[in-house]
C-alpha positions, 0 to 999 in steps of 0.5 A: 922706436923699432917694432918689437916682436916676440915669437914663443915656441918652447916645444920640440926641436923640430917645432922650433925649426918649423917656426923659423919660417915665421922669423923669415916672413916677419923680417921680410915685412918688417926689416927694422923690427927687433925680433926676439924668440923664446925657446926652452932650455936645450934648444937654444943651439938651433938659433945661435948667432942667428942673424935676424934674431935680436934676443934669444930667451931661454926658459928652463921648463924641466926644472922649477918650472913654475918659478922659471915661468914667472921669471920669464914673464917678468923679463918678457914684460920688461922688454915691452913688446908690441906684438907677442906671437905664440905658436903653442897651444898649451896653458903655460905659454898662453899665460906668458902671452896673455900677461905679456903686456903686449898690445897685440897678443896672437895665438891659436884658439886651442890654447886654454888661455886664448880668451885673453888673446887679442887675436885668436886663430883657428888651429886646423890640420886641414879639411880632408881635401886641403892639407896644411903644412905646419909652416902654413898653419903657423903662418895664419898667426901673422897672415894679417901682418904678412899677407904673402907666401909662406917662406921656408924655415931656415937655419943659419950654420956659421962659418965656424960650423962649416969649417968644423965639418970640412973634414967630413966632406972630402968624399961623397957621403950620405947621412942617416939619422936613425933615431926618433923620440917615438918608437913607431916613428923610428925605422928599426935598426935592423932595417937601417943596417940591411939598407946600409949593407946594400949601399955602394961602398964608395959612399961614406956613411955618417950616423947623426944624432945626440949622445942619447942615441949612441947606444942605438947607433952602436948596435946598428953598426954591429949589424953592418958589414965592411961598409960600416958607418961612422958614428957621429952621434953626440959629436956635432951641434945642431947647426953643425949637423945641419951644415953637414946635411947640406953637403950630403949626396942624400940624407935619410931620416925618420919623421923627426927633427932631422927632416926639418934640419934638411928643409931648413938648409934645403938639403936633399932628403929621403924620409921614411914614414912608419906609423905617421903620414905626410897628411898631418902636415909635417913633411919635408920642404927641401927641393929634392925630397922623397917619401918612403912608406909601405907601398900598400895601404895598411888598416891601422896606419896612421895610428895617431898624430904622434908616435907610440912607445910600441906598435899598438897592433904588435906587428909594426908592419908599417916599418918592417914591410918597407923594402931596401930597394925603395931607399936605394932608388932615391940616391940614383934619382937624386944624382 
């Protein structure tokens, strides 16, 4: 019987993308293993037709959470996994791991149910000198199984995805993903518009995001001049967006999920950091990558690991004092 492994990551989109590094490493070490992945409903599109994943489990956690949790537990137990690897640090997925019936139950020590795991791994953000990327932190969960270098996260747009975006790739283009879940991680729309208005007009500009980002990007377009962007928010799937980014001259993103899309298809990327910093370990991994941030230190930056709904100090200087020229320079360097 082939080895059966379950990876659990039911957090945000970007977290799922970064967890694909585990899939790559486990498959390289155990090519015959059946690797299943559990994600929350809404994120399954990231892993559609993934060539390595045996089965994709989807937990509806935003509706009837506990009922669906125990349904998922029943499914997990019936699959009889040898190893369950939990990337999260929350109680619900800790229960799924602890009660999975797997011989080896692996997770981080910060999970409140970790005392029921067979292997607990210390979760750390680094010691001040050594900065761990999230993929490196996650890899510690399987280091005893796969004692090799951490592989880059990877998404697999299908041929159908590539064919769908062909109509957008005839001329040189850049993409901008202007939205973020958190306000203080989001470069302001007026700043994106100012940058766009200074771009050379021979570039087509595509705005990427979900349908929920449409009002933000519609407002951004109204601030631009004759080189107005094309609004693709809500028009592309996750994998189609990743496929498009792969062909761009440059992709401009916040410290958010589209940055990880770029890493997962090795697309050129420029990341604008407002309230957060790369030292947290969530930076880009593409071969061609640039970090844009306020050039002078700011007493209040970073103001937290995650973003805020508003600037705690009221001035948002970490975003507003970034210059257009910083963003413009990265295209010239990348070409």
